[in-house]
C-alpha positions as CSV (number, residue, x, y, z in Angstrom):
1,X,233.9,-145.6,-211.5
2,X,234.1,-149.0,-210.0
3,X,233.1,-147.5,-206.7
4,X,230.1,-145.8,-208.2
5,X,229.0,-149.0,-209.9
6,X,229.4,-150.9,-206.6
7,X,227.4,-148.4,-204.6
8,X,224.9,-147.4,-207.4
9,X,222.0,-148.8,-205.5
10,X,222.8,-146.8,-202.4
11,X,223.3,-143.6,-204.4
12,X,219.9,-144.0,-206.2
13,X,218.2,-144.7,-202.9
14,X,219.7,-141.6,-201.3
15,X,218.7,-139.3,-204.2
16,X,215.2,-140.7,-204.1
17,X,215.0,-140.0,-200.3
18,X,216.4,-136.5,-200.8
19,X,213.8,-135.7,-203.5
20,X,211.0,-137.1,-201.4
21,X,212.1,-135.0,-198.4
22,X,212.2,-131.8,-200.4
23,X,208.8,-132.5,-202.0
24,X,207.3,-133.3,-198.7
25,X,208.7,-130.1,-197.1
26,X,207.3,-127.9,-199.9
27,X,203.9,-129.6,-199.8
28,X,203.8,-129.3,-196.0
29,X,204.6,-125.6,-196.1
30,X,201.9,-125.1,-198.7
31,X,199.3,-126.8,-196.6
32,X,200.4,-124.9,-193.5
33,X,200.1,-121.6,-195.4
34,X,196.6,-122.5,-196.7
35,X,195.6,-123.6,-193.3
36,X,196.7,-120.3,-191.8
37,X,194.8,-118.4,-194.4
38,X,191.6,-120.4,-193.8
39,X,192.0,-119.8,-190.0
40,X,192.5,-116.1,-190.5
41,X,189.4,-115.9,-192.7
42,X,187.3,-117.8,-190.2
43,X,188.5,-115.6,-187.4
44,X,187.6,-112.5,-189.4
45,X,184.1,-113.8,-190.1
46,X,183.6,-114.8,-186.5
47,X,184.6,-111.3,-185.4
48,X,182.3,-109.6,-187.8
49,X,179.4,-111.8,-186.6
50,X,180.2,-110.9,-183.0
51,X,180.2,-107.2,-183.9
52,X,176.8,-107.5,-185.7
53,X,175.3,-109.4,-182.8
54,X,176.5,-106.9,-180.2
55,X,175.3,-103.7,-182.0
56,X,171.6,-103.2,-181.0
57,X,169.2,-102.0,-183.7
58,X,168.5,-98.3,-183.1
59,X,164.9,-97.5,-183.6
60,X,163.7,-93.8,-183.6
61,X,161.4,-92.8,-180.8
62,X,158.0,-92.1,-182.2
63,X,155.0,-90.5,-180.5
64,X,151.3,-89.9,-181.3
65,X,149.8,-86.4,-181.1
66,X,146.3,-85.2,-181.8
67,X,145.7,-81.9,-183.6
68,X,142.3,-80.3,-183.9
69,X,140.7,-77.0,-185.0
70,X,141.7,-74.8,-187.9
71,X,144.0,-77.2,-189.8
72,X,143.3,-78.8,-193.2
73,X,143.3,-82.4,-191.9
74,X,142.7,-82.7,-188.2
75,X,143.5,-86.0,-186.6
76,X,146.1,-88.1,-184.8
77,X,149.6,-88.2,-186.3
78,X,152.8,-90.1,-185.6
79,X,155.7,-87.8,-185.0
80,X,159.3,-88.3,-183.9
81,X,161.0,-87.1,-180.7
82,X,162.0,-83.4,-180.8
83,X,159.4,-82.5,-183.4
84,X,157.6,-79.2,-182.8
85,X,154.1,-77.8,-183.3
86,X,155.0,-76.5,-186.8
87,X,155.9,-80.1,-187.8
88,X,152.6,-81.4,-186.6
89,X,150.7,-78.6,-188.5
90,X,152.6,-79.6,-191.7
91,X,151.5,-83.2,-191.2
92,X,147.9,-82.0,-190.9
93,X,148.1,-80.2,-194.2
94,X,148.7,-76.7,-192.8
95,X,146.5,-74.0,-191.3
96,X,143.1,-73.0,-192.7
97,X,142.5,-69.4,-193.9
98,X,140.6,-68.6,-190.7
99,X,143.2,-69.9,-188.2
100,X,144.3,-67.6,-185.5
101,X,148.0,-67.8,-186.2
102,X,149.0,-65.2,-183.6
103,X,148.0,-67.5,-180.8
104,X,150.2,-70.4,-182.0
105,X,153.6,-71.2,-180.5
106,X,155.1,-72.9,-183.6
107,X,158.4,-73.6,-181.8
108,X,156.9,-75.6,-178.9
109,X,158.0,-79.2,-178.6
110,X,155.2,-81.8,-179.0
111,X,155.0,-84.6,-176.4
112,X,153.4,-88.0,-176.6
113,X,149.6,-88.0,-176.4
114,X,149.5,-84.3,-176.6
115,X,146.4,-82.5,-177.9
116,X,146.9,-79.4,-179.9
117,X,143.9,-77.1,-180.7
118,X,144.3,-74.4,-183.3
119,X,141.7,-71.7,-182.7
120,X,139.9,-69.9,-185.4
121,X,139.7,-66.1,-185.7
122,X,137.3,-64.7,-183.1
123,X,136.9,-68.1,-181.5
124,X,137.1,-68.4,-177.7
125,X,139.7,-70.9,-176.7
126,X,138.2,-71.6,-173.3
127,X,138.0,-75.3,-172.6
128,X,140.5,-76.1,-175.4
129,X,144.2,-76.8,-175.2
130,X,146.0,-73.6,-176.0
131,X,149.2,-73.5,-178.1
132,X,150.8,-70.9,-175.9
133,X,152.6,-72.0,-172.7
134,X,149.6,-71.6,-170.5
135,X,149.0,-73.6,-167.3
136,X,146.9,-76.3,-169.0
137,X,149.5,-77.0,-171.6
138,X,152.2,-77.0,-169.0
139,X,150.4,-79.5,-166.8
140,X,149.8,-81.7,-169.9
141,X,153.6,-81.9,-170.4
142,X,154.5,-82.5,-166.7
143,X,155.2,-85.9,-165.2
144,X,152.4,-87.0,-162.9
145,X,154.0,-88.5,-159.8
146,X,150.8,-90.5,-159.1
147,X,150.5,-92.2,-162.5
148,X,153.9,-92.1,-164.1
149,X,155.7,-95.4,-164.9
150,X,159.3,-95.9,-163.9
151,X,160.5,-95.2,-167.5
152,X,158.8,-91.8,-167.4
153,X,160.2,-90.9,-164.0
154,X,163.7,-91.7,-165.2
155,X,163.4,-88.9,-167.8
156,X,163.5,-86.4,-165.0
157,X,166.9,-84.8,-164.1
158,X,168.6,-86.6,-161.2
159,X,166.1,-89.5,-161.2
160,X,167.7,-92.9,-161.9
161,X,166.1,-96.4,-161.7
162,X,166.5,-96.7,-157.9
163,X,164.8,-93.3,-157.2
164,X,162.1,-94.0,-159.8
165,X,161.3,-97.3,-158.0
166,X,161.3,-95.4,-154.6
167,X,158.8,-92.8,-155.9
168,X,156.5,-95.6,-157.1
169,X,156.9,-97.6,-153.8
170,X,156.0,-94.5,-151.8
171,X,152.7,-93.9,-153.6
172,X,151.8,-97.6,-153.3
173,X,152.6,-98.0,-149.6
174,X,152.2,-94.5,-148.1
175,X,149.5,-93.2,-150.5
176,X,149.2,-90.9,-153.4
177,X,151.2,-87.7,-153.5
178,X,149.0,-84.7,-152.4
179,X,151.5,-82.0,-153.3
180,X,154.7,-82.1,-155.3
181,X,156.6,-81.2,-152.1
182,X,155.8,-84.7,-150.9
183,X,158.5,-85.8,-153.3
184,X,161.1,-84.6,-150.8
185,X,160.0,-87.5,-148.5
186,X,161.9,-89.8,-150.8
187,X,165.5,-90.6,-149.6
188,X,168.1,-88.8,-151.7
189,X,165.7,-86.1,-153.0
190,X,166.6,-82.9,-151.1
191,X,165.9,-79.2,-151.8
192,X,168.5,-78.9,-154.5
193,X,167.1,-81.8,-156.5
194,X,163.5,-80.7,-155.9
195,X,164.3,-77.2,-157.3
196,X,165.3,-78.9,-160.6
197,X,162.1,-81.0,-160.6
198,X,159.3,-78.8,-159.4
199,X,158.6,-77.3,-162.8
200,X,158.5,-80.7,-164.5
201,X,156.2,-82.7,-162.1
202,X,152.6,-82.6,-161.0
203,X,150.2,-84.6,-158.8
204,X,147.0,-84.1,-160.9
């Protein structure tokens, strides 16, 4: 007991130091845990923002097509890619009672700037754009080598950005294409590639 009384001051100081050390350790661990949680949340938010920034907004490809003749509401309509003649007719309110339905290819794809004429019964379709796959409609859908932009040329099979630029450079330096066979003058376009393209291109 005498020893405790003599060393009372040291004992109290030691206990206070021990309590302070324990309290500081607990508080530090709490702050460290909270700090780690905040850092994790910030990292997750940053990752989400990066993902949102890198995902491009996908817009549907739309086209404009003109429909005339025996439909309820003739006019120019906005349609989406892969739409067909039947979809355009529905946008125009449907066929009139005197429409010559037998001459209509309802399943044909509609291309941008395409003109569709629906004939009436007994009407001559000469000079109009037929709905069956005649030569005039086919030419309307083909890519014109003398006027097509690079983006249009790149839709052709086997034609990438470099070949599209080469096709344009040829007509600007050598002259306009006189026949579709002139396309074989472009480096990298041989007989095999031309066979895939000849039904899809024109020079008119």
